[in-house]
Chimera marker file (.cmm) of the C-alpha trace (Angstrom):
<marker_set name="trace">
<marker id="1" x="-72.778" y="16.028" z="41.561" r="1" g="1" b="0" radius="0.5"/>
<marker id="2" x="-75.911" y="13.943" z="41.029" r="1" g="1" b="0" radius="0.5"/>
<marker id="3" x="-77.937" y="17.080" z="40.353" r="1" g="1" b="0" radius="0.5"/>
<marker id="4" x="-75.463" y="18.221" z="37.627" r="1" g="1" b="0" radius="0.5"/>
<marker id="5" x="-75.459" y="14.787" z="36.013" r="1" g="1" b="0" radius="0.5"/>
<marker id="6" x="-79.278" y="14.805" z="36.017" r="1" g="1" b="0" radius="0.5"/>
<marker id="7" x="-79.375" y="18.322" z="34.427" r="1" g="1" b="0" radius="0.5"/>
<marker id="8" x="-76.946" y="17.192" z="31.751" r="1" g="1" b="0" radius="0.5"/>
<marker id="9" x="-79.196" y="14.234" z="30.910" r="1" g="1" b="0" radius="0.5"/>
<marker id="10" x="-82.268" y="16.477" z="30.668" r="1" g="1" b="0" radius="0.5"/>
<marker id="11" x="-80.435" y="18.841" z="28.345" r="1" g="1" b="0" radius="0.5"/>
<marker id="12" x="-79.121" y="15.992" z="26.210" r="1" g="1" b="0" radius="0.5"/>
<marker id="13" x="-82.612" y="14.510" z="25.870" r="1" g="1" b="0" radius="0.5"/>
<marker id="14" x="-84.326" y="17.841" z="25.128" r="1" g="1" b="0" radius="0.5"/>
<marker id="15" x="-85.777" y="18.128" z="21.654" r="1" g="1" b="0" radius="0.5"/>
<marker id="16" x="-84.047" y="20.334" z="19.049" r="1" g="1" b="0" radius="0.5"/>
<marker id="17" x="-85.568" y="23.823" z="18.920" r="1" g="1" b="0" radius="0.5"/>
<marker id="18" x="-85.759" y="26.496" z="16.253" r="1" g="1" b="0" radius="0.5"/>
<marker id="19" x="-82.786" y="28.122" z="17.918" r="1" g="1" b="0" radius="0.5"/>
<marker id="20" x="-80.787" y="24.960" z="17.246" r="1" g="1" b="0" radius="0.5"/>
<marker id="21" x="-81.739" y="25.076" z="13.562" r="1" g="1" b="0" radius="0.5"/>
<marker id="22" x="-80.716" y="28.751" z="13.504" r="1" g="1" b="0" radius="0.5"/>
<marker id="23" x="-77.421" y="27.887" z="15.151" r="1" g="1" b="0" radius="0.5"/>
<marker id="24" x="-76.779" y="25.137" z="12.565" r="1" g="1" b="0" radius="0.5"/>
<marker id="25" x="-77.373" y="27.620" z="9.746" r="1" g="1" b="0" radius="0.5"/>
<marker id="26" x="-75.039" y="30.085" z="11.443" r="1" g="1" b="0" radius="0.5"/>
<marker id="27" x="-72.321" y="27.445" z="11.753" r="1" g="1" b="0" radius="0.5"/>
<marker id="28" x="-72.844" y="26.492" z="8.094" r="1" g="1" b="0" radius="0.5"/>
<marker id="29" x="-72.496" y="30.132" z="6.990" r="1" g="1" b="0" radius="0.5"/>
<marker id="30" x="-69.354" y="30.522" z="9.066" r="1" g="1" b="0" radius="0.5"/>
<marker id="31" x="-67.692" y="27.275" z="8.062" r="1" g="1" b="0" radius="0.5"/>
<marker id="32" x="-68.680" y="27.296" z="4.404" r="1" g="1" b="0" radius="0.5"/>
<marker id="33" x="-68.988" y="30.990" z="3.467" r="1" g="1" b="0" radius="0.5"/>
<marker id="34" x="-71.081" y="32.585" z="0.761" r="1" g="1" b="0" radius="0.5"/>
<marker id="35" x="-69.210" y="30.956" z="-2.140" r="1" g="1" b="0" radius="0.5"/>
<marker id="36" x="-66.688" y="28.179" z="-2.632" r="1" g="1" b="0" radius="0.5"/>
<marker id="37" x="-63.822" y="28.306" z="-5.071" r="1" g="1" b="0" radius="0.5"/>
<marker id="38" x="-62.473" y="25.088" z="-6.429" r="1" g="1" b="0" radius="0.5"/>
<marker id="39" x="-58.708" y="24.888" z="-6.854" r="1" g="1" b="0" radius="0.5"/>
<marker id="40" x="-57.621" y="22.869" z="-9.850" r="1" g="1" b="0" radius="0.5"/>
<marker id="41" x="-53.891" y="22.031" z="-10.055" r="1" g="1" b="0" radius="0.5"/>
<marker id="42" x="-53.584" y="22.899" z="-13.792" r="1" g="1" b="0" radius="0.5"/>
<marker id="43" x="-55.648" y="25.912" z="-14.697" r="1" g="1" b="0" radius="0.5"/>
<marker id="44" x="-53.957" y="26.315" z="-18.129" r="1" g="1" b="0" radius="0.5"/>
<marker id="45" x="-56.546" y="24.404" z="-20.129" r="1" g="1" b="0" radius="0.5"/>
<marker id="46" x="-54.961" y="25.209" z="-23.478" r="1" g="1" b="0" radius="0.5"/>
<marker id="47" x="-51.835" y="27.051" z="-24.621" r="1" g="1" b="0" radius="0.5"/>
<marker id="48" x="-53.823" y="30.292" z="-24.700" r="1" g="1" b="0" radius="0.5"/>
<marker id="49" x="-56.819" y="29.531" z="-22.474" r="1" g="1" b="0" radius="0.5"/>
<marker id="50" x="-56.586" y="29.795" z="-18.694" r="1" g="1" b="0" radius="0.5"/>
<marker id="51" x="-59.291" y="29.157" z="-16.055" r="1" g="1" b="0" radius="0.5"/>
<marker id="52" x="-59.045" y="32.025" z="-13.612" r="1" g="1" b="0" radius="0.5"/>
<marker id="53" x="-61.916" y="31.109" z="-11.297" r="1" g="1" b="0" radius="0.5"/>
<marker id="54" x="-64.331" y="28.317" z="-10.693" r="1" g="1" b="0" radius="0.5"/>
<marker id="55" x="-66.822" y="29.077" z="-7.936" r="1" g="1" b="0" radius="0.5"/>
<marker id="56" x="-70.147" y="27.772" z="-6.766" r="1" g="1" b="0" radius="0.5"/>
<marker id="57" x="-72.670" y="28.731" z="-4.187" r="1" g="1" b="0" radius="0.5"/>
<marker id="58" x="-76.037" y="27.589" z="-2.951" r="1" g="1" b="0" radius="0.5"/>
<marker id="59" x="-77.922" y="30.356" z="-1.218" r="1" g="1" b="0" radius="0.5"/>
<marker id="60" x="-80.169" y="28.012" z="0.761" r="1" g="1" b="0" radius="0.5"/>
<marker id="61" x="-77.381" y="25.625" z="1.653" r="1" g="1" b="0" radius="0.5"/>
<marker id="62" x="-73.980" y="27.319" z="2.041" r="1" g="1" b="0" radius="0.5"/>
<marker id="63" x="-72.198" y="23.979" z="2.555" r="1" g="1" b="0" radius="0.5"/>
<marker id="64" x="-73.604" y="22.586" z="-0.682" r="1" g="1" b="0" radius="0.5"/>
<marker id="65" x="-75.214" y="19.412" z="0.602" r="1" g="1" b="0" radius="0.5"/>
<marker id="66" x="-77.956" y="19.606" z="-2.016" r="1" g="1" b="0" radius="0.5"/>
<marker id="67" x="-75.823" y="18.234" z="-4.819" r="1" g="1" b="0" radius="0.5"/>
<marker id="68" x="-72.850" y="15.950" z="-5.418" r="1" g="1" b="0" radius="0.5"/>
<marker id="69" x="-69.639" y="17.997" z="-5.672" r="1" g="1" b="0" radius="0.5"/>
<marker id="70" x="-68.264" y="15.768" z="-8.443" r="1" g="1" b="0" radius="0.5"/>
<marker id="71" x="-71.042" y="17.250" z="-10.547" r="1" g="1" b="0" radius="0.5"/>
<marker id="72" x="-69.300" y="20.636" z="-10.479" r="1" g="1" b="0" radius="0.5"/>
<marker id="73" x="-66.121" y="19.030" z="-11.872" r="1" g="1" b="0" radius="0.5"/>
<marker id="74" x="-68.103" y="17.303" z="-14.572" r="1" g="1" b="0" radius="0.5"/>
<marker id="75" x="-69.746" y="20.573" z="-15.551" r="1" g="1" b="0" radius="0.5"/>
<marker id="76" x="-66.260" y="22.186" z="-15.593" r="1" g="1" b="0" radius="0.5"/>
<marker id="77" x="-64.865" y="19.434" z="-17.880" r="1" g="1" b="0" radius="0.5"/>
<marker id="78" x="-67.650" y="19.946" z="-20.380" r="1" g="1" b="0" radius="0.5"/>
<marker id="79" x="-67.255" y="23.752" z="-20.437" r="1" g="1" b="0" radius="0.5"/>
<marker id="80" x="-63.463" y="23.409" z="-20.628" r="1" g="1" b="0" radius="0.5"/>
<marker id="81" x="-63.816" y="21.292" z="-23.770" r="1" g="1" b="0" radius="0.5"/>
<marker id="82" x="-66.011" y="24.018" z="-25.309" r="1" g="1" b="0" radius="0.5"/>
<marker id="83" x="-63.494" y="26.730" z="-24.311" r="1" g="1" b="0" radius="0.5"/>
<marker id="84" x="-60.558" y="24.831" z="-25.773" r="1" g="1" b="0" radius="0.5"/>
<marker id="85" x="-62.281" y="24.070" z="-29.071" r="1" g="1" b="0" radius="0.5"/>
<marker id="86" x="-63.723" y="27.594" z="-29.432" r="1" g="1" b="0" radius="0.5"/>
<marker id="87" x="-60.714" y="29.725" z="-28.368" r="1" g="1" b="0" radius="0.5"/>
<marker id="88" x="-57.618" y="27.677" z="-29.298" r="1" g="1" b="0" radius="0.5"/>
<marker id="89" x="-57.030" y="29.756" z="-32.435" r="1" g="1" b="0" radius="0.5"/>
<marker id="90" x="-57.950" y="33.131" z="-30.950" r="1" g="1" b="0" radius="0.5"/>
<marker id="91" x="-56.093" y="36.131" z="-32.336" r="1" g="1" b="0" radius="0.5"/>
<marker id="92" x="-56.743" y="38.462" z="-29.389" r="1" g="1" b="0" radius="0.5"/>
<marker id="93" x="-56.717" y="38.547" z="-25.618" r="1" g="1" b="0" radius="0.5"/>
<marker id="94" x="-59.969" y="38.910" z="-23.688" r="1" g="1" b="0" radius="0.5"/>
<marker id="95" x="-61.975" y="37.451" z="-20.799" r="1" g="1" b="0" radius="0.5"/>
<marker id="96" x="-65.100" y="35.258" z="-20.732" r="1" g="1" b="0" radius="0.5"/>
<marker id="97" x="-67.257" y="34.441" z="-17.747" r="1" g="1" b="0" radius="0.5"/>
<marker id="98" x="-70.136" y="31.945" z="-17.772" r="1" g="1" b="0" radius="0.5"/>
<marker id="99" x="-72.731" y="31.528" z="-15.037" r="1" g="1" b="0" radius="0.5"/>
<marker id="100" x="-75.082" y="28.581" z="-14.597" r="1" g="1" b="0" radius="0.5"/>
<marker id="101" x="-78.089" y="28.761" z="-12.336" r="1" g="1" b="0" radius="0.5"/>
<marker id="102" x="-79.262" y="25.228" z="-11.533" r="1" g="1" b="0" radius="0.5"/>
<marker id="103" x="-82.513" y="24.893" z="-9.611" r="1" g="1" b="0" radius="0.5"/>
<marker id="104" x="-84.428" y="21.852" z="-8.430" r="1" g="1" b="0" radius="0.5"/>
<marker id="105" x="-87.353" y="21.264" z="-10.763" r="1" g="1" b="0" radius="0.5"/>
<marker id="106" x="-86.473" y="24.140" z="-13.145" r="1" g="1" b="0" radius="0.5"/>
<marker id="107" x="-84.602" y="24.385" z="-16.429" r="1" g="1" b="0" radius="0.5"/>
<marker id="108" x="-80.994" y="25.493" z="-16.272" r="1" g="1" b="0" radius="0.5"/>
<marker id="109" x="-80.333" y="29.196" z="-16.782" r="1" g="1" b="0" radius="0.5"/>
<marker id="110" x="-77.137" y="30.283" z="-18.563" r="1" g="1" b="0" radius="0.5"/>
<marker id="111" x="-75.445" y="33.645" z="-18.873" r="1" g="1" b="0" radius="0.5"/>
<marker id="112" x="-72.187" y="34.678" z="-20.527" r="1" g="1" b="0" radius="0.5"/>
<marker id="113" x="-70.247" y="37.909" z="-20.232" r="1" g="1" b="0" radius="0.5"/>
<marker id="114" x="-67.113" y="39.085" z="-22.025" r="1" g="1" b="0" radius="0.5"/>
<marker id="115" x="-64.397" y="41.493" z="-21.149" r="1" g="1" b="0" radius="0.5"/>
<marker id="116" x="-62.446" y="43.420" z="-23.826" r="1" g="1" b="0" radius="0.5"/>
<marker id="117" x="-63.515" y="40.983" z="-26.540" r="1" g="1" b="0" radius="0.5"/>
<marker id="118" x="-62.869" y="42.501" z="-30.030" r="1" g="1" b="0" radius="0.5"/>
<marker id="119" x="-65.421" y="42.223" z="-32.788" r="1" g="1" b="0" radius="0.5"/>
<marker id="120" x="-63.026" y="39.907" z="-34.702" r="1" g="1" b="0" radius="0.5"/>
<marker id="121" x="-63.692" y="37.216" z="-32.041" r="1" g="1" b="0" radius="0.5"/>
<marker id="122" x="-67.458" y="37.294" z="-32.442" r="1" g="1" b="0" radius="0.5"/>
<marker id="123" x="-67.660" y="33.927" z="-34.300" r="1" g="1" b="0" radius="0.5"/>
<marker id="124" x="-65.535" y="32.201" z="-31.651" r="1" g="1" b="0" radius="0.5"/>
<marker id="125" x="-67.573" y="33.711" z="-28.816" r="1" g="1" b="0" radius="0.5"/>
<marker id="126" x="-70.803" y="32.634" z="-30.502" r="1" g="1" b="0" radius="0.5"/>
<marker id="127" x="-69.481" y="29.108" z="-30.948" r="1" g="1" b="0" radius="0.5"/>
<marker id="128" x="-68.463" y="28.986" z="-27.295" r="1" g="1" b="0" radius="0.5"/>
<marker id="129" x="-71.805" y="30.432" z="-26.166" r="1" g="1" b="0" radius="0.5"/>
<marker id="130" x="-73.721" y="27.814" z="-28.156" r="1" g="1" b="0" radius="0.5"/>
<marker id="131" x="-71.611" y="24.930" z="-26.872" r="1" g="1" b="0" radius="0.5"/>
<marker id="132" x="-71.540" y="26.101" z="-23.187" r="1" g="1" b="0" radius="0.5"/>
<marker id="133" x="-75.243" y="26.858" z="-23.074" r="1" g="1" b="0" radius="0.5"/>
<marker id="134" x="-76.076" y="23.408" z="-24.482" r="1" g="1" b="0" radius="0.5"/>
<marker id="135" x="-74.055" y="21.594" z="-21.783" r="1" g="1" b="0" radius="0.5"/>
<marker id="136" x="-76.311" y="19.311" z="-19.801" r="1" g="1" b="0" radius="0.5"/>
<marker id="137" x="-75.795" y="19.942" z="-16.082" r="1" g="1" b="0" radius="0.5"/>
<marker id="138" x="-77.037" y="18.404" z="-12.819" r="1" g="1" b="0" radius="0.5"/>
<marker id="139" x="-80.049" y="19.605" z="-10.866" r="1" g="1" b="0" radius="0.5"/>
<marker id="140" x="-79.731" y="20.023" z="-7.127" r="1" g="1" b="0" radius="0.5"/>
<marker id="141" x="-82.070" y="17.990" z="-4.990" r="1" g="1" b="0" radius="0.5"/>
<marker id="142" x="-83.460" y="21.163" z="-3.384" r="1" g="1" b="0" radius="0.5"/>
<marker id="143" x="-82.780" y="24.871" z="-3.773" r="1" g="1" b="0" radius="0.5"/>
<marker id="144" x="-80.524" y="26.546" z="-6.262" r="1" g="1" b="0" radius="0.5"/>
<marker id="145" x="-76.825" y="26.285" z="-7.159" r="1" g="1" b="0" radius="0.5"/>
<marker id="146" x="-74.891" y="28.990" z="-8.998" r="1" g="1" b="0" radius="0.5"/>
<marker id="147" x="-71.703" y="27.978" z="-10.806" r="1" g="1" b="0" radius="0.5"/>
<marker id="148" x="-69.367" y="30.587" z="-12.312" r="1" g="1" b="0" radius="0.5"/>
<marker id="149" x="-66.319" y="29.997" z="-14.464" r="1" g="1" b="0" radius="0.5"/>
<marker id="150" x="-64.041" y="32.791" z="-15.610" r="1" g="1" b="0" radius="0.5"/>
<marker id="151" x="-61.541" y="32.270" z="-18.414" r="1" g="1" b="0" radius="0.5"/>
<marker id="152" x="-58.814" y="34.527" z="-19.747" r="1" g="1" b="0" radius="0.5"/>
<marker id="153" x="-57.964" y="34.091" z="-23.364" r="1" g="1" b="0" radius="0.5"/>
<marker id="154" x="-54.618" y="35.129" z="-24.822" r="1" g="1" b="0" radius="0.5"/>
<marker id="155" x="-53.758" y="35.487" z="-28.501" r="1" g="1" b="0" radius="0.5"/>
<marker id="156" x="-52.837" y="31.999" z="-29.732" r="1" g="1" b="0" radius="0.5"/>
<marker id="157" x="-49.098" y="31.433" z="-30.402" r="1" g="1" b="0" radius="0.5"/>
<marker id="158" x="-48.310" y="32.153" z="-34.043" r="1" g="1" b="0" radius="0.5"/>
<marker id="159" x="-48.191" y="29.052" z="-36.187" r="1" g="1" b="0" radius="0.5"/>
<marker id="160" x="-44.744" y="27.828" z="-37.290" r="1" g="1" b="0" radius="0.5"/>
<marker id="161" x="-43.683" y="29.140" z="-40.697" r="1" g="1" b="0" radius="0.5"/>
<marker id="162" x="-45.913" y="32.177" z="-40.711" r="1" g="1" b="0" radius="0.5"/>
<link id1="1" id2="2" r="1" g="1" b="0" radius="0.2"/>
<link id1="2" id2="3" r="1" g="1" b="0" radius="0.2"/>
<link id1="3" id2="4" r="1" g="1" b="0" radius="0.2"/>
<link id1="4" id2="5" r="1" g="1" b="0" radius="0.2"/>
<link id1="5" id2="6" r="1" g="1" b="0" radius="0.2"/>
<link id1="6" id2="7" r="1" g="1" b="0" radius="0.2"/>
<link id1="7" id2="8" r="1" g="1" b="0" radius="0.2"/>
<link id1="8" id2="9" r="1" g="1" b="0" radius="0.2"/>
<link id1="9" id2="10" r="1" g="1" b="0" radius="0.2"/>
<link id1="10" id2="11" r="1" g="1" b="0" radius="0.2"/>
<link id1="11" id2="12" r="1" g="1" b="0" radius="0.2"/>
<link id1="12" id2="13" r="1" g="1" b="0" radius="0.2"/>
<link id1="13" id2="14" r="1" g="1" b="0" radius="0.2"/>
<link id1="14" id2="15" r="1" g="1" b="0" radius="0.2"/>
<link id1="15" id2="16" r="1" g="1" b="0" radius="0.2"/>
<link id1="16" id2="17" r="1" g="1" b="0" radius="0.2"/>
<link id1="17" id2="18" r="1" g="1" b="0" radius="0.2"/>
<link id1="18" id2="19" r="1" g="1" b="0" radius="0.2"/>
<link id1="19" id2="20" r="1" g="1" b="0" radius="0.2"/>
<link id1="20" id2="21" r="1" g="1" b="0" radius="0.2"/>
<link id1="21" id2="22" r="1" g="1" b="0" radius="0.2"/>
<link id1="22" id2="23" r="1" g="1" b="0" radius="0.2"/>
<link id1="23" id2="24" r="1" g="1" b="0" radius="0.2"/>
<link id1="24" id2="25" r="1" g="1" b="0" radius="0.2"/>
<link id1="25" id2="26" r="1" g="1" b="0" radius="0.2"/>
<link id1="26" id2="27" r="1" g="1" b="0" radius="0.2"/>
<link id1="27" id2="28" r="1" g="1" b="0" radius="0.2"/>
<link id1="28" id2="29" r="1" g="1" b="0" radius="0.2"/>
<link id1="29" id2="30" r="1" g="1" b="0" radius="0.2"/>
<link id1="30" id2="31" r="1" g="1" b="0" radius="0.2"/>
<link id1="31" id2="32" r="1" g="1" b="0" radius="0.2"/>
<link id1="32" id2="33" r="1" g="1" b="0" radius="0.2"/>
<link id1="33" id2="34" r="1" g="1" b="0" radius="0.2"/>
<link id1="34" id2="35" r="1" g="1" b="0" radius="0.2"/>
<link id1="35" id2="36" r="1" g="1" b="0" radius="0.2"/>
<link id1="36" id2="37" r="1" g="1" b="0" radius="0.2"/>
<link id1="37" id2="38" r="1" g="1" b="0" radius="0.2"/>
<link id1="38" id2="39" r="1" g="1" b="0" radius="0.2"/>
<link id1="39" id2="40" r="1" g="1" b="0" radius="0.2"/>
<link id1="40" id2="41" r="1" g="1" b="0" radius="0.2"/>
<link id1="41" id2="42" r="1" g="1" b="0" radius="0.2"/>
<link id1="42" id2="43" r="1" g="1" b="0" radius="0.2"/>
<link id1="43" id2="44" r="1" g="1" b="0" radius="0.2"/>
<link id1="44" id2="45" r="1" g="1" b="0" radius="0.2"/>
<link id1="45" id2="46" r="1" g="1" b="0" radius="0.2"/>
<link id1="46" id2="47" r="1" g="1" b="0" radius="0.2"/>
<link id1="47" id2="48" r="1" g="1" b="0" radius="0.2"/>
<link id1="48" id2="49" r="1" g="1" b="0" radius="0.2"/>
<link id1="49" id2="50" r="1" g="1" b="0" radius="0.2"/>
<link id1="50" id2="51" r="1" g="1" b="0" radius="0.2"/>
<link id1="51" id2="52" r="1" g="1" b="0" radius="0.2"/>
<link id1="52" id2="53" r="1" g="1" b="0" radius="0.2"/>
<link id1="53" id2="54" r="1" g="1" b="0" radius="0.2"/>
<link id1="54" id2="55" r="1" g="1" b="0" radius="0.2"/>
<link id1="55" id2="56" r="1" g="1" b="0" radius="0.2"/>
<link id1="56" id2="57" r="1" g="1" b="0" radius="0.2"/>
<link id1="57" id2="58" r="1" g="1" b="0" radius="0.2"/>
<link id1="58" id2="59" r="1" g="1" b="0" radius="0.2"/>
<link id1="59" id2="60" r="1" g="1" b="0" radius="0.2"/>
<link id1="60" id2="61" r="1" g="1" b="0" radius="0.2"/>
<link id1="61" id2="62" r="1" g="1" b="0" radius="0.2"/>
<link id1="62" id2="63" r="1" g="1" b="0" radius="0.2"/>
<link id1="63" id2="64" r="1" g="1" b="0" radius="0.2"/>
<link id1="64" id2="65" r="1" g="1" b="0" radius="0.2"/>
<link id1="65" id2="66" r="1" g="1" b="0" radius="0.2"/>
<link id1="66" id2="67" r="1" g="1" b="0" radius="0.2"/>
<link id1="67" id2="68" r="1" g="1" b="0" radius="0.2"/>
<link id1="68" id2="69" r="1" g="1" b="0" radius="0.2"/>
<link id1="69" id2="70" r="1" g="1" b="0" radius="0.2"/>
<link id1="70" id2="71" r="1" g="1" b="0" radius="0.2"/>
<link id1="71" id2="72" r="1" g="1" b="0" radius="0.2"/>
<link id1="72" id2="73" r="1" g="1" b="0" radius="0.2"/>
<link id1="73" id2="74" r="1" g="1" b="0" radius="0.2"/>
<link id1="74" id2="75" r="1" g="1" b="0" radius="0.2"/>
<link id1="75" id2="76" r="1" g="1" b="0" radius="0.2"/>
<link id1="76" id2="77" r="1" g="1" b="0" radius="0.2"/>
<link id1="77" id2="78" r="1" g="1" b="0" radius="0.2"/>
<link id1="78" id2="79" r="1" g="1" b="0" radius="0.2"/>
<link id1="79" id2="80" r="1" g="1" b="0" radius="0.2"/>
<link id1="80" id2="81" r="1" g="1" b="0" radius="0.2"/>
<link id1="81" id2="82" r="1" g="1" b="0" radius="0.2"/>
<link id1="82" id2="83" r="1" g="1" b="0" radius="0.2"/>
<link id1="83" id2="84" r="1" g="1" b="0" radius="0.2"/>
<link id1="84" id2="85" r="1" g="1" b="0" radius="0.2"/>
<link id1="85" id2="86" r="1" g="1" b="0" radius="0.2"/>
<link id1="86" id2="87" r="1" g="1" b="0" radius="0.2"/>
<link id1="87" id2="88" r="1" g="1" b="0" radius="0.2"/>
<link id1="88" id2="89" r="1" g="1" b="0" radius="0.2"/>
<link id1="89" id2="90" r="1" g="1" b="0" radius="0.2"/>
<link id1="90" id2="91" r="1" g="1" b="0" radius="0.2"/>
<link id1="91" id2="92" r="1" g="1" b="0" radius="0.2"/>
<link id1="92" id2="93" r="1" g="1" b="0" radius="0.2"/>
<link id1="93" id2="94" r="1" g="1" b="0" radius="0.2"/>
<link id1="94" id2="95" r="1" g="1" b="0" radius="0.2"/>
<link id1="95" id2="96" r="1" g="1" b="0" radius="0.2"/>
<link id1="96" id2="97" r="1" g="1" b="0" radius="0.2"/>
<link id1="97" id2="98" r="1" g="1" b="0" radius="0.2"/>
<link id1="98" id2="99" r="1" g="1" b="0" radius="0.2"/>
<link id1="99" id2="100" r="1" g="1" b="0" radius="0.2"/>
<link id1="100" id2="101" r="1" g="1" b="0" radius="0.2"/>
<link id1="101" id2="102" r="1" g="1" b="0" radius="0.2"/>
<link id1="102" id2="103" r="1" g="1" b="0" radius="0.2"/>
<link id1="103" id2="104" r="1" g="1" b="0" radius="0.2"/>
<link id1="104" id2="105" r="1" g="1" b="0" radius="0.2"/>
<link id1="105" id2="106" r="1" g="1" b="0" radius="0.2"/>
<link id1="106" id2="107" r="1" g="1" b="0" radius="0.2"/>
<link id1="107" id2="108" r="1" g="1" b="0" radius="0.2"/>
<link id1="108" id2="109" r="1" g="1" b="0" radius="0.2"/>
<link id1="109" id2="110" r="1" g="1" b="0" radius="0.2"/>
<link id1="110" id2="111" r="1" g="1" b="0" radius="0.2"/>
<link id1="111" id2="112" r="1" g="1" b="0" radius="0.2"/>
<link id1="112" id2="113" r="1" g="1" b="0" radius="0.2"/>
<link id1="113" id2="114" r="1" g="1" b="0" radius="0.2"/>
<link id1="114" id2="115" r="1" g="1" b="0" radius="0.2"/>
<link id1="115" id2="116" r="1" g="1" b="0" radius="0.2"/>
<link id1="116" id2="117" r="1" g="1" b="0" radius="0.2"/>
<link id1="117" id2="118" r="1" g="1" b="0" radius="0.2"/>
<link id1="118" id2="119" r="1" g="1" b="0" radius="0.2"/>
<link id1="119" id2="120" r="1" g="1" b="0" radius="0.2"/>
<link id1="120" id2="121" r="1" g="1" b="0" radius="0.2"/>
<link id1="121" id2="122" r="1" g="1" b="0" radius="0.2"/>
<link id1="122" id2="123" r="1" g="1" b="0" radius="0.2"/>
<link id1="123" id2="124" r="1" g="1" b="0" radius="0.2"/>
<link id1="124" id2="125" r="1" g="1" b="0" radius="0.2"/>
<link id1="125" id2="126" r="1" g="1" b="0" radius="0.2"/>
<link id1="126" id2="127" r="1" g="1" b="0" radius="0.2"/>
<link id1="127" id2="128" r="1" g="1" b="0" radius="0.2"/>
<link id1="128" id2="129" r="1" g="1" b="0" radius="0.2"/>
<link id1="129" id2="130" r="1" g="1" b="0" radius="0.2"/>
<link id1="130" id2="131" r="1" g="1" b="0" radius="0.2"/>
<link id1="131" id2="132" r="1" g="1" b="0" radius="0.2"/>
<link id1="132" id2="133" r="1" g="1" b="0" radius="0.2"/>
<link id1="133" id2="134" r="1" g="1" b="0" radius="0.2"/>
<link id1="134" id2="135" r="1" g="1" b="0" radius="0.2"/>
<link id1="135" id2="136" r="1" g="1" b="0" radius="0.2"/>
<link id1="136" id2="137" r="1" g="1" b="0" radius="0.2"/>
<link id1="137" id2="138" r="1" g="1" b="0" radius="0.2"/>
<link id1="138" id2="139" r="1" g="1" b="0" radius="0.2"/>
<link id1="139" id2="140" r="1" g="1" b="0" radius="0.2"/>
<link id1="140" id2="141" r="1" g="1" b="0" radius="0.2"/>
<link id1="141" id2="142" r="1" g="1" b="0" radius="0.2"/>
<link id1="142" id2="143" r="1" g="1" b="0" radius="0.2"/>
<link id1="143" id2="144" r="1" g="1" b="0" radius="0.2"/>
<link id1="144" id2="145" r="1" g="1" b="0" radius="0.2"/>
<link id1="145" id2="146" r="1" g="1" b="0" radius="0.2"/>
<link id1="146" id2="147" r="1" g="1" b="0" radius="0.2"/>
<link id1="147" id2="148" r="1" g="1" b="0" radius="0.2"/>
<link id1="148" id2="149" r="1" g="1" b="0" radius="0.2"/>
<link id1="149" id2="150" r="1" g="1" b="0" radius="0.2"/>
<link id1="150" id2="151" r="1" g="1" b="0" radius="0.2"/>
<link id1="151" id2="152" r="1" g="1" b="0" radius="0.2"/>
<link id1="152" id2="153" r="1" g="1" b="0" radius="0.2"/>
<link id1="153" id2="154" r="1" g="1" b="0" radius="0.2"/>
<link id1="154" id2="155" r="1" g="1" b="0" radius="0.2"/>
<link id1="155" id2="156" r="1" g="1" b="0" radius="0.2"/>
<link id1="156" id2="157" r="1" g="1" b="0" radius="0.2"/>
<link id1="157" id2="158" r="1" g="1" b="0" radius="0.2"/>
<link id1="158" id2="159" r="1" g="1" b="0" radius="0.2"/>
<link id1="159" id2="160" r="1" g="1" b="0" radius="0.2"/>
<link id1="160" id2="161" r="1" g="1" b="0" radius="0.2"/>
<link id1="161" id2="162" r="1" g="1" b="0" radius="0.2"/>
</marker_set>
């Protein structure tokens, strides 16, 4: 019994090894996964604009300890405002996805893709692109964070009296 207690003390006092760091990364990858989706209770941001997905991931830190998670919601609120103001009067249904790449010490990268967007919506899409790409976002303390938001746009309800 004394020998087993002594062995336990030696193991407890042993310095962390590279294997321990590898195990911690393995646990992070298992517990946090490759990407995290944020559930928002009201995804209908306007009568005809719906947020389908809001996901983020940090390749070097799967649990996202390299930034404050409230920053994701702040980014979302800013992009949501741009989506509502740009697409509220849309006359067609289509999809829009935006992706932000935020890296420590580097300028933000922005990308937008559309799905089934008719040419008639070009001005609205350009207005949204300009507003969403101008959004000021956080920078992680280390590494990179990718944030993706996917919206579905429906034709706006017809105005009364038309």
